[in-house]
Backbone bond lengths (Angstrom), bond angles and torsions (degrees), N, CA, C in turn:
res aa  C-N    CA-C-N  psi(-1)  N-CA   C-N-CA  omega(-1)  CA-C   N-CA-C  phi
1 M - - - 1.441 - - 1.527 108.61 -
2 S 1.284 116.69 137.09 1.453 121.51 171.40 1.521 108.48 -150.52
3 E 1.321 114.17 155.91 1.461 119.66 -178.07 1.515 107.77 -148.17
4 V 1.322 116.93 129.81 1.455 122.43 179.47 1.533 108.62 -103.43
5 D 1.323 115.86 132.58 1.473 120.98 175.50 1.520 107.35 -120.50
6 A 1.318 115.51 89.03 1.445 121.65 -178.32 1.521 113.00 -80.84
7 A 1.322 117.45 -10.08 1.476 121.67 -177.87 1.519 111.80 -79.26
8 T 1.343 117.80 -20.58 1.461 120.29 179.93 1.522 109.85 -81.45
9 E 1.304 115.79 162.75 1.463 121.49 177.06 1.518 108.57 -124.60
10 P 1.303 119.81 112.73 1.449 127.36 -1.42 1.524 112.10 -76.25
11 P 1.325 117.41 161.74 1.473 120.72 177.23 1.529 111.34 -55.62
12 R 1.319 116.69 148.43 1.471 121.56 -178.88 1.515 110.60 -130.96
13 V 1.305 114.40 156.15 1.454 121.72 173.83 1.525 106.85 -134.69
14 R 1.333 115.25 135.64 1.463 121.00 175.74 1.518 107.47 -107.01
15 V 1.344 116.11 129.44 1.444 119.80 -177.48 1.527 109.95 -129.65
16 E 1.322 113.58 154.47 1.468 121.83 175.45 1.525 105.47 -110.08
17 V 1.337 116.43 126.52 1.470 122.15 -174.30 1.513 108.87 -122.25
18 D 1.334 116.52 122.56 1.461 121.34 174.76 1.534 107.89 -91.48
19 V 1.329 116.59 123.32 1.465 121.83 -178.13 1.514 111.48 -132.10
20 E 1.306 115.56 165.28 1.459 121.73 176.14 1.523 107.94 -135.01
21 G 1.315 115.75 134.94 1.456 119.33 178.53 1.513 111.90 177.68
22 V 1.312 115.77 174.85 1.452 122.33 177.40 1.529 106.67 -87.40
23 R 1.324 115.78 129.93 1.454 119.39 177.08 1.523 109.37 -148.15
24 F 1.319 114.54 143.60 1.462 119.85 -176.97 1.530 109.19 -160.79
25 V 1.319 114.35 163.74 1.466 121.91 174.94 1.517 106.63 -120.93
26 E 1.334 116.19 133.02 1.448 119.28 176.40 1.515 110.73 -133.17
27 D 1.303 116.06 155.35 1.460 122.33 176.29 1.532 107.19 -70.90
28 R 1.324 118.18 124.02 1.469 121.28 -177.39 1.509 113.02 -66.04
29 D 1.302 118.29 -27.43 1.462 121.33 -178.90 1.525 112.65 -81.74
30 T 1.328 116.78 -43.66 1.464 120.58 -175.11 1.522 113.73 -104.23
31 L 1.336 116.45 -13.82 1.473 123.61 -175.37 1.511 112.23 64.85
32 A 1.345 117.17 16.55 1.468 121.13 176.76 1.520 108.79 -68.52
33 L 1.323 116.02 137.21 1.455 121.96 178.18 1.528 109.19 -73.47
34 L 1.327 116.55 122.73 1.477 121.77 -178.37 1.526 111.76 -100.46
35 A 1.324 116.86 -32.01 1.482 120.97 -179.14 1.513 109.74 -162.40
36 G 1.320 116.30 154.24 1.454 121.28 177.87 1.513 112.32 80.52
37 S 1.315 116.29 -160.15 1.462 122.61 -178.57 1.533 110.17 -140.82
38 R 1.313 116.48 137.61 1.471 120.28 177.54 1.545 112.35 -77.19
39 T 1.324 116.95 -15.73 1.465 119.52 -173.98 1.530 114.82 -122.36
40 E 1.309 118.12 -28.79 1.474 120.39 -175.28 1.540 111.37 -91.09
41 A 1.330 115.25 127.27 1.464 120.10 176.35 1.526 109.36 -72.88
42 A 1.303 115.86 147.48 1.473 121.99 177.90 1.528 108.64 -134.66
43 R 1.306 115.99 151.03 1.463 122.03 173.06 1.520 107.89 -95.76
44 F 1.321 116.23 137.70 1.450 120.02 178.83 1.518 109.72 -153.92
45 T 1.311 116.28 166.04 1.453 122.76 -179.16 1.516 109.24 -114.25
46 E 1.317 115.86 131.79 1.456 122.69 175.27 1.525 109.47 -108.28
47 H 1.324 116.91 150.24 1.460 122.15 174.69 1.528 107.40 -119.64
48 W 1.320 116.51 114.07 1.457 122.06 -174.71 1.534 110.48 -117.49
49 T 1.337 114.93 149.20 1.456 121.87 171.73 1.524 107.58 -115.10
50 L 1.332 116.09 125.69 1.454 122.29 178.83 1.527 108.62 -113.31
51 A 1.333 116.20 142.24 1.460 121.09 177.81 1.520 109.49 -119.38
52 L 1.306 116.52 141.77 1.449 121.63 177.81 1.524 108.87 -69.91
53 D 1.352 115.53 127.33 1.462 121.06 -175.93 1.526 107.31 -136.12
54 D 1.321 116.70 120.14 1.455 119.10 -177.10 1.520 113.23 -89.44
55 A 1.331 118.62 15.88 1.458 121.62 -179.10 1.537 111.60 -65.50
56 S 1.324 117.18 -33.31 1.454 121.09 179.50 1.521 109.52 -136.79
57 P 1.336 117.33 120.70 1.455 118.81 178.75 1.532 113.74 -65.35
58 D 1.334 117.60 -21.73 1.456 121.54 179.59 1.528 111.97 -75.55
59 T 1.324 117.52 -27.47 1.468 122.00 -179.32 1.525 109.06 -137.38
60 P 1.337 117.45 77.62 1.451 120.27 -174.71 1.528 115.43 -72.48
61 W 1.348 117.33 -17.74 1.461 119.63 -179.85 1.524 109.88 -106.87
62 R 1.322 115.60 134.54 1.478 122.07 179.79 1.515 109.20 -118.44
63 L 1.316 115.68 140.08 1.476 121.91 175.16 1.522 107.46 -72.93
64 V 1.341 117.09 119.79 1.461 120.57 -177.82 1.517 113.34 -121.03
65 G 1.327 117.60 -4.56 1.466 119.03 179.71 1.510 110.88 -171.03
66 G 1.322 112.76 162.68 1.455 119.94 177.56 1.488 110.17 -161.96
67 A 1.322 116.14 160.37 1.434 120.71 178.25 1.528 109.73 -77.81
68 P 1.297 119.32 151.15 1.472 121.61 176.55 1.529 110.58 -56.74
69 V 1.325 116.07 141.68 1.462 121.92 -178.07 1.518 109.54 -90.75
70 S 1.326 116.49 134.86 1.455 122.26 174.95 1.501 108.57 -114.70
71 L 1.327 116.70 127.45 1.460 121.23 178.35 1.510 112.39 -104.33
72 A 1.320 116.25 19.97 1.468 120.14 -178.53 1.493 112.78 -62.99
């Protein structure tokens, strides 16, 4: 899924990205594992919003938003 919003300034594109990796949430004070796994890879989908940014010609698109992540 992707969606282009050329009417905004700067123009934006919303993309759905399927990724695989290790991800987890831990308590910063106790290092207790709260969700996910420190060792097992998981497949998940991210939803990102990118905005056109002319600050660098090498990287014209900047990540400006994303949907909240659920580790359920």
